C-alpha positions in Angstrom: 156.4 45.6 107.7 153.1 44.5 109.1 149.8 45.5 107.4 147.5 47.9 109.4 144.8 46.1 111.3 141.2 47.3 111.5 141.8 48.3 115.1 144.8 50.4 114.1 142.8 52.1 111.3 140.0 53.0 113.7 142.6 54.4 116.2 144.0 56.6 113.4 140.6 57.9 112.5 139.8 58.7 116.1 143.2 60.5 116.5 142.5 62.5 113.3 139.0 63.6 114.5 140.4 64.6 117.9 143.1 66.7 116.2 140.5 68.4 114.1 138.2 69.1 117.0 141.1 70.6 119.0 141.6 73.4 116.5 139.6 76.6 116.3 139.1 79.0 113.5 142.3 79.5 111.4 143.8 76.3 112.8 144.5 77.9 116.2 144.8 75.3 119.0 142.2 75.3 121.8 143.1 74.4 125.3 141.7 71.2 126.7 138.1 71.6 128.0 137.7 75.0 126.3 135.0 76.0 123.7 134.9 78.5 120.9 132.8 81.2 122.6 130.2 83.1 120.6 127.7 85.7 121.9 124.3 84.3 122.8 121.2 85.2 120.9 117.8 85.9 122.5 114.6 84.2 121.3 113.3 87.5 119.9 116.6 88.2 118.0 116.7 84.7 116.7 113.1 84.9 115.5 113.7 88.2 113.8 116.7 86.8 111.9 114.4 84.1 110.5 111.4 86.4 109.8 113.3 89.0 107.8 114.4 86.3 105.4 110.9 84.7 105.3 109.0 85.8 102.1 105.7 84.6 103.6 106.1 86.9 106.6 107.3 89.8 104.5 104.2 89.5 102.2 101.8 89.3 105.2 103.5 92.2 106.9 103.3 94.3 103.7 99.6 93.6 103.3 99.0 94.4 107.0 101.0 97.6 106.9 99.2 98.9 103.7 95.8 98.1 105.3 96.6 99.9 108.5 98.0 103.0 106.8 95.1 103.2 104.4 92.6 102.8 107.3 94.3 105.6 109.3 94.5 108.1 106.4 91.4 107.0 104.5 89.3 110.1 105.5 92.0 112.3 104.1 92.6 110.5 100.8 89.0 109.5 100.0 88.1 111.5 96.8 84.5 112.1 97.9 82.3 112.0 101.0 81.3 108.3 101.3 77.8 109.2 102.3 77.1 111.8 99.6 74.7 110.9 96.8 76.8 112.5 94.1 75.6 110.4 91.2 72.0 110.0 92.2 70.9 111.8 89.1 72.4 109.0 87.0 70.6 106.2 88.8 67.9 104.8 86.6 66.1 101.9 88.4 65.0 100.3 85.1 68.0 100.9 82.8 71.0 101.9 84.9 70.4 101.1 88.6 74.2 101.2 89.4 76.3 104.0 87.7 79.5 102.7 86.2 83.0 104.2 86.2 83.5 107.7 84.9 86.0 110.6 85.4 86.3 111.3 89.1 84.6 108.0 90.0 87.1 105.2 88.9 85.0 102.4 90.4 81.6 103.9 89.8 78.9 104.3 92.4 76.4 102.2 94.3 72.7 102.0 93.8 72.1 105.4 95.5 74.9 107.3 93.7 77.6 107.1 96.4 81.3 106.8 95.3 82.4 103.2 95.6 86.1 103.9 96.0 85.5 106.4 98.8 83.3 103.9 100.6 85.9 101.1 100.3 88.6 103.4 101.7 86.6 104.7 104.6 85.2 101.2 105.2 88.7 99.9 105.9 88.8 102.2 109.0 85.6 100.7 110.4 86.8 97.2 109.7 90.1 97.9 111.5 88.3 99.4 114.5 86.1 96.4 114.9 88.9 93.9 114.4 91.3 95.6 116.8 88.9 96.3 119.6 87.3 92.9 119.3 90.7 91.3 119.6 91.7 93.5 122.5 88.5 92.8 124.5 88.8 89.1 123.7 92.4 89.1 124.8 91.6 90.9 128.1 88.9 88.5 129.0 91.0 85.5 128.0 94.0 86.7 130.0 91.8 87.1 133.0 90.3 83.6 132.8 93.7 82.0 131.8 95.5 83.7 134.8 92.9 82.5 137.2 93.0 78.9 136.0 96.8 78.7 135.6 97.7 80.5 138.8 95.3 78.9 141.3 94.6 75.5 139.8 92.3 73.1 141.7 88.6 73.9 141.7 89.2 77.3 140.2 90.9 75.8 137.2 88.1 73.2 136.8 85.4 75.8 137.0 87.0 78.1 134.5 87.8 75.3 132.1 84.3 74.0 132.2 83.0 77.4 131.2 85.6 77.6 128.4 84.6 74.1 127.2 81.0 75.1 126.9 81.9 78.2 124.9 84.2 76.2 122.6 81.5 73.6 122.0 79.3 76.2 120.2 80.4 77.2 116.6 82.0 80.6 116.8 79.9 82.3 114.2 76.7 80.9 115.8 77.8 82.1 119.2 78.6 85.6 117.8 75.3 85.7 116.0 73.4 84.8 119.2 75.1 87.4 121.3 74.6 90.1 118.6 71.0 89.2 118.2 70.3 89.7 121.9 71.0 93.4 121.6 67.8 95.5 121.2 69.4 97.6 118.5 72.3 96.5 116.3 75.4 98.7 116.3 79.1 98.6 115.9 79.6 98.0 119.6 77.4 94.9 119.6 79.5 93.5 116.8 82.7 94.1 118.8 81.3 92.5 121.9 79.9 89.5 120.0 83.2 88.9 118.2 85.2 89.4 121.4 83.2 86.9 123.3 84.0 84.3 120.7 87.8 84.9 121.2 87.8 84.8 125.0 87.9 81.0 125.4 90.6 80.6 122.8 93.0 83.0 124.7 92.0 81.6 128.1 92.8 78.0 127.1 96.1 79.0 125.4 97.3 81.1 128.4 96.3 78.4 130.9 98.3 75.8 129.1 101.4 78.0 128.9 101.1 78.8 132.6 100.8 75.1 133.6 104.0 74.5 131.7 105.7 77.3 133.6 104.4 76.2 137.0 107.0 73.4 137.3 109.9 75.3 135.6 113.2 75.8 137.5 112.9 79.6 137.9 109.3 79.3 139.4 110.4 76.5 141.8 113.4 78.6 142.8 111.2 81.7 143.5 108.8 79.6 145.6 111.7 78.1 147.5 113.0 81.6 148.3 109.6 82.5 149.8 108.4 84.8 147.0 104.6 85.4 147.3 102.2 83.7 144.9 101.2 87.1 143.3 104.8 87.9 142.6 105.5 84.5 141.2 102.5 84.7 138.9 102.9 88.2 137.6 106.7 88.4 137.5 107.7 84.9 136.4 104.7 82.9 135.0 102.7 85.4 133.0 105.6 87.2 131.2 107.1 83.9 130.1 103.6 82.6 128.9 102.6 85.5 126.7 104.6 84.7 123.6 102.1 82.2 122.1 99.2 84.4 123.2 100.7 87.4 121.3 101.1 85.3 118.2 97.6 84.0 118.5 96.3 87.5 118.7 97.7 88.2 115.2 95.8 85.2 113.9 92.6 86.2 115.8 92.6 89.6 114.1 92.0 87.9 110.8 89.2 85.8 112.3 87.7 88.9 114.0 87.6 90.8 110.7 85.8 87.9 108.9 83.3 87.4 111.8 82.6 91.1 112.0 82.0 91.2 108.2 79.7 88.2 108.5 77.6 89.8 111.2 77.3 93.1 109.2 76.4 91.1 106.2 73.5 89.5 108.1 72.3 93.0 109.2 73.6 92.9 112.8 76.1 95.6 112.4 75.9 99.4 112.3 72.5 100.2 110.6 73.8 103.6 109.4 75.0 102.9 105.9 76.5 106.4 105.7 79.3 105.0 107.7 80.4 102.2 105.4 81.9 98.9 106.5 83.0 96.1 104.1 80.6 93.4 105.4 77.7 95.9 105.3 78.6 96.8 101.7 78.8 93.1 100.8 75.3 92.5 102.2 73.8 95.5 100.4 75.3 94.4 97.1 73.4 91.1 97.0 70.4 92.8 95.4 72.5 93.6 92.3 74.8 90.5 92.4 73.8 89.4 88.8 73.7 92.8 87.1 76.5 94.6 89.0 78.7 91.9 90.6 81.5 94.4 91.2 79.6 95.9 94.1 80.2 92.6 96.0 83.5 91.7 94.4 85.4 94.7 95.6 84.6 94.5 99.4 84.9 90.7 99.3 88.4 91.0 97.9 89.3 93.6 100.5 88.2 91.2 103.3 90.0 88.2 101.8 93.3 90.1 101.2 93.4 91.7 104.7 92.5 88.4 106.4 95.2 86.7 104.4 97.8 89.2 105.4 97.2 88.8 109.1 97.1 85.0 108.7 100.4 84.8 106.8 102.1 87.1 109.4 100.7 85.2 112.4 101.7 81.8 111.0 105.2 83.0 110.3 105.5 84.4 113.8 104.3 81.1 115.3 106.8 79.1 113.4 109.7 81.6 114.2 108.9 81.5 118.0 108.3 77.8 118.2 111.6 75.9 119.1 110.3 72.7 117.6 110.1 74.3 114.1 113.7 75.6 114.1 115.9 74.1 111.4 
């Protein structure tokens, strides 16, 4: 009896692998050339399967949900009127400039006797309004420029991108500060416009890059070969397939918008009416008493940090879930 040669051993291993590959679940034989069919999964469904098991996304979504709910119902659950000087009689400029916690006022009051907890709750609504509308305006402007650059190309693309490059070359906070300072009278609207202007070039460049990648895709080339008009190709094929990264970026931009809006209000470029509280405005007013009553600055600062962290965690998780390169 002859000993098995290396060639025979390799042949036996190949035959064993072929026999294993030819069997389906439970050992059932598959026909030659057939595959074990499974239902396909869309990109959104695949991303959701990953997100619902991602603790980072769940934490960010929980923080965001709590913030949005509190902002919507804050006028109803605030224990006192945020503009009422209820503890003004306990303010003593020399001995007790900031009243501390007491029954009915768990966080105390500010330097003019207004309930701090009520101002934090109502201030969340103003912060949400500024962040959402600044992001929406920035998204609208960015989509307009991005579609023009990505759809037409040529000199239109060059012109739009040079404008975007100039805007991106200026530090975001400096640009927002310059735009807000132009207004004759600071208000909440000027803050929204200033923060939105900073976000326009970010969205424009992102959408333009996605549309350039779509321009040479198979479905766009097929539509052009069939004689579909440029408008239909752009708005039915290119734009819808380019929006996923833009939507994810808008979640991250919300966090940046909240921080930028708080910075402008801190510098005195926000709503001058302090009877309508806003976290950045409260933080700026608290600097006078930062050594004797640091809690006036700590509470609004923590609110800004936690909310921005929630949007950031959620946005980063969304970006990883929708990015094919990050799938494992």
